[in-house]
PANU-400508 format. One record per residue: y, z, x of N, C-alpha, C, O in turn. Coordinates in nm, 2 decimals. Each point is the difference from the previous one (the first is absolute). Layout:
// PANU-400508
+--------+--------+--------+--------+--------+--------+--------+--------+--------+--------+--------+--------+
:    nyy :    nzz :    nxx :   cayy :   cazz :   caxx :    cyy :    czz :    cxx :    oyy :    ozz :    oxx :
+--------+--------+--------+--------+--------+--------+--------+--------+--------+--------+--------+--------+
:      Y :      Z :      X :      Y :      Z :      X :      Y :      Z :      X :      Y :      Z :      X :
...
+--------+--------+--------+--------+--------+--------+--------+--------+--------+--------+--------+--------+
//
This chain:
// PANU-400508
+--------+--------+--------+--------+--------+--------+--------+--------+--------+--------+--------+--------+
:    nyy :    nzz :    nxx :   cayy :   cazz :   caxx :    cyy :    czz :    cxx :    oyy :    ozz :    oxx :
+--------+--------+--------+--------+--------+--------+--------+--------+--------+--------+--------+--------+
:  -9.66 :  -1.92 :  13.08 :   0.11 :  -0.09 :   0.02 :   0.08 :  -0.01 :  -0.13 :  -0.02 :  -0.09 :  -0.08 :
:   0.10 :   0.18 :   0.06 :   0.08 :   0.01 :  -0.12 :   0.14 :  -0.06 :   0.02 :   0.07 :  -0.04 :  -0.10 :
:  -0.02 :   0.03 :   0.22 :   0.13 :  -0.06 :   0.03 :   0.00 :  -0.15 :  -0.03 :  -0.10 :  -0.06 :   0.01 :
:   0.22 :   0.01 :  -0.04 :   0.01 :  -0.15 :  -0.02 :  -0.01 :  -0.07 :   0.13 :   0.06 :   0.04 :   0.10 :
:  -0.15 :  -0.14 :  -0.09 :  -0.02 :  -0.07 :   0.12 :   0.06 :  -0.13 :   0.00 :   0.01 :  -0.06 :  -0.11 :
:   0.03 :   0.01 :   0.22 :   0.06 :  -0.14 :   0.01 :  -0.12 :  -0.09 :   0.05 :  -0.03 :  -0.01 :   0.11 :
:  -0.02 :  -0.06 :  -0.21 :  -0.12 :  -0.09 :   0.03 :   0.05 :  -0.14 :   0.04 :   0.11 :  -0.05 :  -0.04 :
:  -0.18 :  -0.01 :   0.14 :   0.03 :  -0.13 :   0.04 :  -0.12 :  -0.09 :   0.01 :  -0.11 :   0.05 :   0.03 :
:   0.13 :  -0.17 :  -0.05 :  -0.11 :  -0.10 :   0.00 :   0.02 :  -0.09 :   0.12 :   0.11 :  -0.03 :   0.04 :
:  -0.22 :  -0.02 :   0.02 :   0.00 :  -0.09 :   0.11 :   0.07 :  -0.13 :  -0.04 :  -0.01 :  -0.05 :  -0.11 :
:   0.09 :   0.00 :   0.21 :   0.06 :  -0.13 :  -0.02 :  -0.10 :  -0.11 :  -0.01 :   0.03 :  -0.12 :  -0.04 :
:  -0.16 :   0.14 :   0.08 :  -0.11 :  -0.09 :   0.00 :  -0.06 :  -0.01 :  -0.14 :  -0.10 :  -0.07 :  -0.02 :
:   0.14 :   0.16 :  -0.07 :  -0.06 :   0.01 :  -0.13 :   0.02 :  -0.14 :  -0.07 :   0.11 :  -0.05 :   0.00 :
:  -0.22 :   0.00 :  -0.06 :   0.02 :  -0.13 :  -0.06 :  -0.08 :  -0.01 :  -0.13 :  -0.07 :   0.09 :  -0.04 :
:   0.07 :  -0.21 :  -0.01 :  -0.08 :  -0.03 :  -0.12 :   0.06 :   0.06 :  -0.13 :   0.07 :   0.11 :   0.01 :
:  -0.09 :  -0.18 :  -0.12 :   0.05 :   0.05 :  -0.13 :   0.13 :   0.06 :   0.00 :   0.10 :  -0.06 :   0.04 :
:  -0.09 :   0.19 :  -0.08 :   0.13 :   0.07 :  -0.02 :   0.03 :   0.08 :   0.13 :   0.09 :   0.08 :   0.00 :
:  -0.16 :  -0.11 :   0.11 :   0.02 :   0.08 :   0.12 :  -0.05 :   0.14 :  -0.01 :   0.04 :   0.09 :   0.08 :
:  -0.14 :  -0.07 :  -0.16 :  -0.06 :   0.13 :  -0.02 :  -0.14 :   0.01 :   0.05 :  -0.08 :   0.08 :  -0.04 :
:   0.04 :  -0.17 :   0.14 :  -0.13 :   0.00 :   0.05 :  -0.02 :   0.06 :   0.13 :  -0.06 :  -0.05 :   0.09 :
:   0.12 :   0.17 :  -0.08 :  -0.01 :   0.07 :   0.13 :   0.01 :   0.15 :  -0.02 :   0.00 :   0.05 :  -0.11 :
:   0.01 :   0.02 :   0.22 :   0.03 :   0.14 :  -0.01 :   0.14 :   0.03 :   0.03 :   0.07 :  -0.08 :   0.06 :
:  -0.02 :   0.20 :  -0.09 :   0.13 :   0.04 :   0.03 :  -0.01 :   0.13 :   0.08 :  -0.10 :   0.08 :  -0.01 :
:   0.20 :  -0.05 :   0.10 :  -0.01 :   0.12 :   0.08 :   0.13 :   0.08 :  -0.02 :   0.11 :  -0.06 :  -0.03 :
:  -0.11 :   0.19 :   0.05 :   0.11 :   0.08 :   0.00 :  -0.01 :   0.09 :   0.12 :  -0.11 :   0.06 :   0.02 :
:   0.22 :  -0.04 :   0.05 :  -0.01 :   0.08 :   0.12 :   0.04 :   0.14 :  -0.03 :   0.11 :   0.02 :  -0.06 :
:  -0.19 :   0.07 :   0.10 :   0.03 :   0.15 :  -0.02 :   0.02 :   0.05 :   0.14 :  -0.03 :  -0.06 :   0.10 :
:   0.07 :   0.19 :  -0.08 :   0.03 :   0.05 :   0.13 :  -0.12 :  -0.01 :   0.10 :   0.02 :  -0.03 :   0.11 :
:  -0.14 :   0.06 :  -0.16 :  -0.12 :   0.00 :   0.09 :  -0.11 :  -0.09 :  -0.05 :  -0.10 :  -0.01 :   0.07 :
:   0.12 :  -0.05 :  -0.18 :  -0.11 :  -0.08 :  -0.06 :   0.06 :  -0.14 :  -0.06 :   0.12 :  -0.01 :  -0.01 :
:  -0.21 :  -0.08 :  -0.01 :   0.03 :  -0.12 :  -0.07 :  -0.08 :   0.00 :  -0.14 :  -0.12 :   0.02 :   0.00 :
:   0.19 :  -0.04 :  -0.10 :  -0.06 :  -0.01 :  -0.13 :  -0.02 :  -0.15 :  -0.03 :   0.08 :  -0.08 :   0.02 :
:  -0.20 :   0.05 :  -0.08 :  -0.04 :  -0.14 :  -0.03 :  -0.04 :  -0.01 :  -0.15 :  -0.07 :   0.09 :  -0.04 :
:   0.11 :  -0.19 :  -0.03 :  -0.04 :  -0.02 :  -0.13 :  -0.02 :  -0.15 :  -0.03 :   0.05 :  -0.09 :   0.07 :
:  -0.12 :   0.06 :  -0.18 :  -0.03 :  -0.14 :  -0.04 :   0.12 :  -0.04 :  -0.08 :   0.04 :   0.06 :  -0.10 :
:   0.02 :  -0.17 :   0.14 :   0.12 :  -0.05 :  -0.07 :  -0.02 :  -0.04 :  -0.14 :   0.09 :  -0.01 :  -0.08 :
:  -0.22 :  -0.03 :   0.05 :  -0.03 :  -0.04 :  -0.14 :  -0.02 :   0.12 :  -0.09 :   0.01 :  -0.01 :  -0.13 :
:  -0.03 :   0.13 :   0.18 :  -0.02 :   0.12 :  -0.08 :   0.08 :   0.12 :   0.06 :  -0.06 :   0.10 :   0.05 :
:   0.19 :  -0.11 :  -0.04 :   0.08 :   0.10 :   0.07 :  -0.01 :   0.14 :  -0.06 :   0.03 :   0.10 :   0.08 :
:  -0.06 :  -0.08 :  -0.20 :  -0.01 :   0.13 :  -0.06 :  -0.13 :   0.07 :   0.03 :  -0.02 :   0.12 :  -0.03 :
:  -0.08 :  -0.19 :   0.08 :  -0.13 :   0.06 :   0.03 :   0.01 :   0.07 :   0.13 :   0.11 :   0.02 :   0.06 :
:  -0.22 :   0.03 :  -0.01 :  -0.01 :   0.08 :   0.12 :   0.05 :  -0.06 :   0.13 :   0.00 :  -0.13 :   0.01 :
:   0.05 :   0.21 :   0.08 :   0.05 :  -0.05 :   0.13 :  -0.09 :   0.06 :   0.10 :  -0.07 :   0.10 :  -0.02 :
:   0.07 :  -0.16 :   0.14 :  -0.07 :   0.04 :   0.11 :   0.10 :   0.05 :   0.11 :   0.10 :  -0.08 :   0.02 :
:  -0.12 :   0.19 :   0.04 :   0.09 :   0.05 :   0.10 :  -0.07 :   0.02 :   0.13 :  -0.11 :   0.06 :   0.01 :
:   0.16 :  -0.12 :   0.10 :  -0.07 :   0.01 :   0.13 :   0.10 :   0.04 :   0.10 :   0.12 :  -0.03 :  -0.01 :
:  -0.16 :   0.10 :   0.12 :   0.09 :   0.03 :   0.11 :   0.07 :  -0.12 :   0.05 :  -0.06 :  -0.11 :   0.02 :
:   0.19 :   0.12 :   0.01 :   0.08 :  -0.11 :   0.05 :  -0.06 :  -0.06 :   0.13 :  -0.01 :  -0.13 :   0.01 :
:  -0.04 :   0.21 :   0.08 :  -0.06 :  -0.05 :   0.12 :  -0.13 :  -0.08 :  -0.03 :  -0.02 :  -0.11 :   0.07 :
:  -0.06 :   0.15 :  -0.16 :  -0.12 :  -0.08 :  -0.04 :   0.04 :  -0.13 :  -0.06 :  -0.07 :  -0.10 :   0.03 :
:   0.17 :   0.10 :  -0.12 :   0.04 :  -0.13 :  -0.06 :   0.06 :  -0.09 :   0.11 :  -0.03 :  -0.12 :  -0.01 :
:   0.11 :   0.17 :   0.10 :   0.05 :  -0.09 :   0.11 :  -0.12 :  -0.06 :   0.08 :   0.01 :  -0.12 :   0.03 :
:  -0.11 :   0.20 :   0.00 :  -0.11 :  -0.05 :   0.08 :  -0.07 :  -0.11 :  -0.08 :  -0.05 :  -0.10 :   0.06 :
:   0.03 :   0.12 :  -0.19 :  -0.06 :  -0.10 :  -0.09 :   0.08 :  -0.13 :   0.00 :  -0.06 :  -0.11 :   0.02 :
:   0.19 :   0.12 :  -0.03 :   0.08 :  -0.12 :   0.00 :  -0.01 :  -0.07 :   0.13 :  -0.01 :  -0.13 :   0.00 :
:   0.02 :   0.20 :   0.11 :  -0.01 :  -0.06 :   0.13 :  -0.13 :  -0.07 :   0.02 :  -0.01 :  -0.11 :   0.06 :
:  -0.10 :   0.16 :  -0.11 :  -0.13 :  -0.06 :   0.01 :  -0.01 :  -0.13 :  -0.08 :  -0.05 :  -0.10 :   0.04 :
:   0.11 :   0.11 :  -0.16 :   0.00 :  -0.12 :  -0.09 :   0.08 :  -0.11 :   0.07 :  -0.04 :  -0.12 :   0.00 :
:   0.15 :   0.15 :   0.06 :   0.08 :  -0.10 :   0.07 :  -0.07 :  -0.06 :   0.12 :   0.00 :  -0.12 :   0.02 :
:  -0.07 :   0.21 :   0.06 :  -0.08 :  -0.04 :   0.11 :  -0.11 :  -0.10 :  -0.04 :  -0.02 :  -0.10 :   0.06 :
:  -0.05 :   0.14 :  -0.17 :  -0.11 :  -0.09 :  -0.04 :   0.05 :  -0.13 :  -0.05 :  -0.06 :  -0.11 :   0.02 :
:   0.18 :   0.11 :  -0.08 :   0.06 :  -0.13 :  -0.05 :   0.04 :  -0.09 :   0.11 :   0.00 :  -0.12 :  -0.01 :
:   0.03 :   0.18 :   0.13 :   0.05 :  -0.08 :   0.11 :  -0.12 :  -0.06 :   0.08 :   0.01 :  -0.11 :   0.05 :
:  -0.12 :   0.18 :  -0.05 :  -0.12 :  -0.05 :   0.08 :  -0.09 :  -0.09 :  -0.08 :  -0.10 :  -0.06 :   0.05 :
:   0.12 :   0.06 :  -0.18 :  -0.08 :  -0.09 :  -0.09 :  -0.14 :   0.06 :  -0.03 :  -0.07 :  -0.06 :  -0.07 :
:   0.04 :   0.18 :   0.12 :  -0.13 :   0.06 :  -0.02 :  -0.02 :   0.06 :  -0.14 :  -0.10 :   0.00 :  -0.05 :
:   0.21 :   0.05 :   0.00 :   0.00 :   0.06 :  -0.13 :  -0.08 :   0.13 :  -0.01 :  -0.02 :   0.05 :  -0.11 :
:  -0.02 :   0.00 :   0.22 :  -0.07 :   0.13 :   0.00 :  -0.14 :  -0.01 :  -0.04 :  -0.07 :   0.10 :  -0.01 :
:   0.02 :  -0.22 :  -0.01 :  -0.14 :  -0.02 :  -0.05 :  -0.10 :   0.04 :   0.11 :   0.02 :  -0.03 :   0.12 :
:  -0.12 :   0.10 :  -0.16 :  -0.11 :   0.04 :   0.09 :   0.03 :   0.12 :   0.09 :  -0.08 :   0.03 :   0.09 :
:   0.19 :   0.04 :  -0.12 :   0.03 :   0.11 :   0.08 :  -0.07 :   0.12 :  -0.05 :   0.01 :   0.11 :   0.06 :
+--------+--------+--------+--------+--------+--------+--------+--------+--------+--------+--------+--------+
//
């Protein structure tokens, strides 16, 4: 990942200086993820479809109140 990426932070980011979350950058087939407190450190890249499935599961767990515990 040598190209300049357009990083964005969740609007739900809160606390302190607003640096208590992760940031994502959209690539053609992957999503890059980094720690907003340490942006110069390593990034994680996952296939876009996998990231979307993860986000959908998080949303679903948040709506049913189960939180995914015990799965």
